C-alpha positions as CSV (number, residue, x, y, z in Angstrom):
1,M,116.2,106.3,83.7
2,T,115.0,109.1,86.5
3,H,111.8,110.0,83.9
4,I,109.7,108.0,81.5
5,P,110.4,108.6,78.1
6,S,107.0,110.9,76.5
7,S,107.3,108.3,72.9
8,L,107.0,105.7,75.1
9,G,104.1,103.2,73.5
10,Y,102.4,99.9,72.9
11,I,101.7,97.3,70.1
12,Q,97.9,96.9,69.5
13,G,97.4,94.8,66.9
14,G,99.8,95.3,65.3
15,R,100.5,99.9,65.2
16,C,102.0,101.5,67.4
17,Q,99.8,103.2,70.2
18,P,100.5,106.3,72.8
19,L,101.0,104.4,76.3
20,P,97.8,105.3,77.8
21,T,98.0,107.7,80.9
22,W,96.7,105.4,83.8
23,C,100.4,103.7,82.9
24,T,102.5,106.4,82.7
25,Q,100.9,106.9,86.9
26,Y,101.6,103.7,87.8
27,I,105.0,103.5,86.8
28,E,105.6,106.7,88.0
29,F,103.5,106.0,91.4
30,G,106.3,102.9,91.7
31,M,109.4,104.9,90.9
32,Q,108.3,107.8,93.5
33,I,108.5,104.8,96.1
34,A,111.1,103.1,95.0
35,Q,112.7,106.6,96.1
36,T,111.3,107.0,99.4
37,Q,113.6,105.8,102.1
38,R,112.9,103.8,105.2
39,G,114.9,104.6,108.2
40,K,112.2,104.3,111.3
41,T,108.8,103.8,109.3
42,R,108.2,101.9,106.0
43,S,105.4,103.2,103.8
44,I,102.1,101.8,103.6
45,I,99.4,102.2,100.5
46,A,97.0,101.0,99.3
47,L,94.8,101.2,95.7
48,A,91.8,100.5,95.1
49,L,91.2,99.6,92.2
50,P,88.1,99.2,89.7
51,M,90.2,96.4,88.2
52,R,93.8,95.3,88.7
53,A,95.1,94.6,85.4
54,Y,98.6,95.2,84.3
55,A,98.4,97.8,87.6
56,S,101.5,95.6,89.6
57,M,103.3,95.1,86.8
58,F,104.0,98.7,85.9
59,V,103.9,99.8,89.0
60,A,107.1,96.8,89.6
61,L,108.5,98.0,86.3
62,G,108.6,101.6,88.3
63,T,109.9,100.6,90.9
64,V,113.5,99.3,88.9
65,L,113.6,101.6,86.1
66,A,114.0,103.7,89.7
67,G,116.6,101.1,91.0
68,S,118.6,100.9,88.1
69,N,119.4,104.6,88.8
70,K,120.9,103.5,92.0
71,S,123.6,100.2,93.0
72,R,123.3,98.7,96.1
73,I,125.0,95.9,97.8
74,S,122.1,94.2,99.6
75,E,122.6,92.5,103.1
76,E,120.8,89.7,102.8
77,Y,121.7,88.8,99.7
78,F,125.2,89.0,100.9
79,Q,124.3,86.7,103.8
80,F,122.7,84.2,101.4
81,I,126.1,84.2,99.8
82,V,127.6,83.6,102.9
83,S,125.7,81.2,104.5
84,Q,125.9,79.0,101.4
85,P,128.0,75.4,102.1
86,I,131.7,74.6,100.6
87,G,131.4,73.0,96.9
88,T,128.6,75.1,96.1
89,S,128.2,75.3,92.8
90,V,128.3,79.5,91.7
91,V,128.0,81.7,88.2
92,Y,130.5,84.4,88.3
93,Q,129.6,87.2,85.5
94,T,132.0,90.0,84.7
95,K,130.3,92.8,82.0
96,N,132.6,90.7,79.1
97,R,132.6,87.2,80.6
98,K,130.5,84.3,82.2
99,L,132.6,82.1,84.5
100,R,131.6,79.3,86.7
101,G,132.5,77.3,89.5
102,V,132.6,76.2,93.1
103,I,133.0,77.9,95.8
104,E,136.4,76.8,97.7
105,R,136.4,79.2,100.9
106,F,135.1,82.5,102.9
107,Y,138.5,83.5,105.0
108,D,139.0,86.3,106.9
109,K,141.8,89.1,104.7
110,D,142.3,93.0,106.9
111,G,138.6,92.4,108.4
112,Q,137.1,92.1,104.8
113,I,135.4,89.2,103.8
114,H,136.8,87.1,100.8
115,I,136.0,84.2,98.4
116,C,137.6,82.0,96.9
117,I,136.2,80.0,94.0
118,S,137.3,77.1,92.0
119,T,137.2,77.8,88.4
120,G,138.7,74.8,87.0
121,K,140.3,71.9,88.4
122,R,144.1,74.4,88.2
123,E,142.5,77.6,89.0
124,S,140.3,79.3,91.2
125,I,139.2,82.8,91.8
126,Q,139.8,85.3,94.3
127,F,137.8,89.0,95.5
128,R,136.8,91.0,98.5
129,L,132.8,90.0,98.8
130,K,131.2,92.4,99.9
131,E,131.9,94.5,96.7
132,N,131.0,91.7,94.7
133,V,128.0,89.7,95.9
134,S,125.6,90.9,92.6
135,K,127.6,89.6,91.1
136,L,127.7,86.1,91.6
137,L,123.8,83.7,90.9
138,I,123.8,80.4,92.9
139,A,124.2,78.1,90.0
140,E,120.2,76.6,89.0
141,R,121.6,72.6,89.1
142,D,126.0,71.5,89.6
143,F,128.0,71.2,87.6
144,R,131.9,69.6,86.6
145,L,134.3,71.8,86.7
146,P,137.0,71.5,83.2
147,N,140.5,72.2,83.8
148,Y,140.2,75.3,82.2
149,Q,138.5,77.9,81.1
150,K,137.8,80.6,78.8
151,G,134.2,81.7,80.5
152,G,130.4,81.3,78.5
153,K,128.6,85.4,77.0
154,V,127.4,87.7,79.0
155,E,123.7,87.6,78.0
156,L,123.6,91.2,75.5
157,E,121.7,94.1,76.1
158,T,118.3,95.0,73.2
159,D,118.8,98.4,72.2
160,F,115.4,98.8,74.2
161,I,117.4,98.2,77.0
162,K,119.7,100.3,76.1
163,A,117.6,103.1,75.1
164,C,115.2,103.5,79.1
165,I,118.4,101.9,81.1
166,E,122.1,104.6,81.9
167,E,123.9,101.6,82.9
168,P,122.7,98.7,80.8
169,R,125.8,96.0,80.8
170,S,126.0,97.1,85.0
171,F,122.1,96.3,84.8
172,V,122.2,92.4,82.9
173,T,125.0,91.2,84.0
174,Q,124.5,92.4,88.5
175,T,121.6,91.5,90.5
176,Q,120.1,93.7,92.8
177,L,116.6,93.1,94.4
178,D,114.6,96.3,93.4
179,C,111.3,94.5,94.2
180,L,109.7,91.3,95.9
181,I,105.4,91.0,93.8
182,V,103.5,88.2,95.4
183,T,101.4,87.4,92.9
184,Q,98.9,85.3,90.3
185,L,102.3,84.1,88.5
186,S,100.5,82.6,85.5
187,L,98.8,86.1,84.6
188,F,101.7,88.0,86.0
189,R,103.8,85.9,83.4
190,I,101.2,87.2,80.2
191,E,101.5,90.7,81.2
192,A,105.4,91.0,81.5
193,T,106.4,88.7,78.5
194,E,103.6,88.5,75.9
195,T,103.0,92.5,76.1
196,I,105.2,94.6,73.7
197,L,105.9,98.2,74.6
198,T,107.9,100.8,71.9
199,L,110.5,103.2,72.2
200,E,111.0,105.8,69.8
201,D,115.0,107.1,68.8
202,S,116.4,109.2,66.6
203,K,116.6,106.7,64.1
204,N,114.1,104.0,64.9
205,I,110.9,102.7,66.4
206,L,112.1,100.3,69.6
207,Q,110.0,97.5,70.6
208,G,110.6,94.9,74.8
209,K,109.4,93.5,76.6
210,P,108.8,94.6,80.2
211,Q,110.6,91.2,81.6
212,D,112.9,92.7,80.0
213,I,113.2,96.0,82.2
214,L,111.6,94.1,85.3
215,R,113.7,90.8,85.1
216,A,111.9,88.6,87.4
217,E,113.7,85.8,88.4
218,Q,111.3,83.2,88.1
219,L,110.7,84.1,84.0
220,L,114.2,84.8,83.2
221,G,116.5,81.8,82.0
222,A,119.1,79.7,84.5
223,N,121.3,81.4,86.3
224,E,120.7,85.0,84.8
225,A,120.8,88.4,87.3
226,Y,117.8,89.4,88.1
227,R,116.4,92.6,89.2
228,C,112.7,91.6,91.6
229,Q,110.7,88.5,92.2
230,I,108.2,87.4,92.5
231,L,106.3,84.9,94.8
232,P,103.0,83.3,93.9
233,V,100.3,83.4,96.1
234,S,99.5,80.1,96.3
235,T,103.1,80.0,98.6
236,E,102.4,78.4,101.7
237,T,101.6,80.8,104.3
238,D,104.2,78.6,106.4
239,L,106.6,79.1,104.7
240,D,109.9,80.1,105.5
241,I,111.0,82.5,103.5
242,P,114.0,82.7,101.7
243,L,117.1,84.8,102.9
244,E,117.4,86.7,100.2
245,I,114.2,87.9,99.9
246,Q,113.1,88.6,103.6
247,N,113.8,92.7,103.3
248,P,113.4,93.7,99.3
249,P,112.6,97.8,99.6
250,I,109.5,96.6,98.5
251,V,106.9,94.4,98.4
252,I,103.9,94.4,96.3
253,F,100.1,93.2,97.2
254,D,99.0,92.4,93.2
255,G,95.4,91.5,95.0
256,S,93.0,90.4,97.6
257,N,94.4,87.2,98.5
258,A,98.2,88.1,98.6
259,Y,98.1,90.7,100.2
260,L,95.6,88.5,102.9
261,R,97.8,85.3,102.8
262,H,101.4,86.5,103.4
263,H,101.8,91.2,104.7
264,P,103.0,89.7,108.0
265,K,106.4,88.4,106.8
266,W,107.7,92.0,105.7
267,L,108.2,93.9,108.7
268,M,110.6,96.8,107.3
269,S,109.4,96.6,103.5
270,H,107.8,99.0,101.7
271,Q,104.3,98.2,101.5
272,I,102.1,98.6,98.2
273,V,98.7,96.6,98.5
274,V,97.1,96.5,94.9
275,L,93.0,95.6,95.4
276,D,90.9,94.3,93.2
277,R,87.7,95.1,94.0
278,T,85.8,93.1,92.5
279,E,87.0,89.7,94.3
280,R,85.6,87.9,96.7
281,A,87.7,88.8,99.0
282,F,88.4,92.2,98.8
283,Q,86.5,93.5,101.5
284,D,88.2,91.9,104.3
285,A,91.6,93.6,102.9
286,V,90.0,97.0,103.0
287,D,89.7,96.2,107.0
288,N,92.7,94.9,107.6
289,V,94.2,97.6,105.5
290,N,91.9,100.4,107.6
291,Q,92.8,98.3,111.4
292,R,96.7,99.3,110.2
293,Y,96.2,102.8,109.5
294,T,94.5,102.6,113.3
295,R,97.8,101.7,114.7
296,R,99.8,104.8,112.2
297,T,103.2,105.5,113.6
298,E,102.9,109.8,113.3
299,S,106.2,110.6,110.8
300,K,107.9,113.6,109.8
301,Q,108.3,112.5,106.0
302,G,108.0,114.4,103.7
303,K,104.4,113.7,102.6
304,L,104.4,112.2,98.8
305,N,102.2,113.4,96.1
306,F,101.5,111.3,93.2
307,D,99.0,111.1,90.4
308,L,97.0,108.5,90.3
309,P,94.5,107.1,87.0
310,Y,90.5,108.1,87.8
311,G,88.5,105.8,89.7
312,V,91.3,104.6,92.1
313,D,91.1,105.5,95.5
314,A,94.7,105.5,97.6
315,I,95.1,105.4,102.4
316,I,98.2,106.5,102.3
317,F,100.4,106.0,106.5
318,Q,103.3,105.5,107.4
319,D,104.8,102.2,109.5
320,E,106.6,101.5,112.7
321,I,109.7,99.9,111.5
């Protein structure tokens, strides 16, 4: 999707309502940042809001919608899979079935890293890893392999997903990290899973939840392909960041504490900082952003041009990678 359907709405009081303009502005903002290239610099955008509710969620929705149009191989996710020890349980998803397996070996063939996965006591599959890495997930628990398996059913894309995404089957079966959100997980869960969005097609009013598109791993069922990750703001600041989220295209800091505690961890990602003026740490976060602004890098990259809701102030600058 490269644009937001004009019929996008939500359910309030049991009735369909048009999605407020401020929601679509945040979605469009997220889409534009997702389409901004990273070269020698990355973009830092800080927003000061009267209230943070739902802002980060709709910005993240925009980044995932934009990312659904471009399939890319994540070097970090590739290295994450390669770093797994032999014997690690994995799930391999194709468009039509889901296979459980165990990593048997990695090997080089014609200068390409291949993987061999045992899917049964008498069978295995082998393939080039790089172009297929998005189809692999590390299983949440170990399992015993049968002699033979037909493969489980893959998650079916809903009509709502089909209306929003150009390649819906690949979208729900292939992992691609479009953004990382540093937030309070309990609040984000409510926003992403309890909001009901609507979309009119030629015959029906389709319903879905933001999570249907966000596909945040922490809010999915076991062994499902994801499109974004959530790092709880309470995560210890000195904790090592897992390899698969060390270099996301975009990091969204949902609140002053999320930004102050964790922003130094990502030195190559675009950063979107959502600050609530009512937070205790708001001024500390603003002061920190302003200090970074004084050390900004001049860039020939085209200026970002987007509309923000009334009452939202923004500061935008480039930071050297």
